[in-house]
C-alpha positions in Angstrom: 33.4 168.3 202.3 31.6 165.8 204.4 30.1 168.4 206.5 28.7 170.3 203.5 27.2 167.3 201.7 25.4 166.2 205.3 24.1 169.9 205.8 22.8 170.0 202.1 21.1 166.2 202.6 19.9 167.5 205.8 18.3 171.0 204.2 16.8 168.9 201.7 15.1 166.3 204.2 13.8 169.0 205.9 12.5 170.7 202.4 10.8 167.5 201.3 9.3 166.9 204.8 7.7 170.3 204.6 6.2 169.9 201.3 4.8 166.7 202.3 3.2 168.2 205.6 1.7 171.0 203.4 0.4 168.6 200.8 -1.2 166.5 203.9 -2.5 169.7 205.1 -4.1 170.9 201.8 -5.7 167.5 201.3 -7.4 167.4 204.9 -8.6 170.9 204.5 -10.3 169.8 201.5 -12.0 166.8 202.9 -13.2 169.1 205.8 -14.6 171.7 203.1 -16.2 168.9 201.5 -18.0 167.2 204.4 -21.1 169.3 205.8 -21.1 169.0 209.6 -24.2 171.2 210.4 -26.3 169.0 208.0 -28.8 166.8 210.0 -29.7 163.5 209.5 -33.3 163.3 208.6 -33.8 159.6 209.2 -32.2 159.1 212.8 -34.4 159.1 215.7 -33.6 159.3 219.2 -32.4 155.9 220.9 -35.3 154.0 222.4 -36.0 155.5 226.0 -34.8 159.0 225.2 -37.9 160.3 223.6 -39.9 163.1 225.3 -43.1 161.7 223.9 -44.2 158.2 225.4 -45.8 156.1 222.6 -49.0 154.1 223.6 -50.3 151.2 221.6 -47.0 150.6 219.8 -44.6 147.8 220.2 -41.1 148.4 222.1 -38.9 147.3 219.4 -40.1 150.3 217.0 -37.1 151.3 214.9 -37.1 154.4 212.6 -36.7 154.0 208.9 -33.8 155.0 206.9 -30.1 154.1 206.8 -27.1 155.5 208.6 -24.8 157.4 206.2 
């Protein structure tokens, strides 16, 4: 009888664990679908020294305007 109760408890815990993992995967998929990875950040420029164009007559501490999302 104790073995039957133990097996039922293990089966119940496995079922609850599977449901929890399934719900977490669903939430994760929803977060991925809501975030657009391909959208560029329009206000972000390259770091200083990595730009292909050299700017003459401007201060070297020039920062691009905008905020980091």
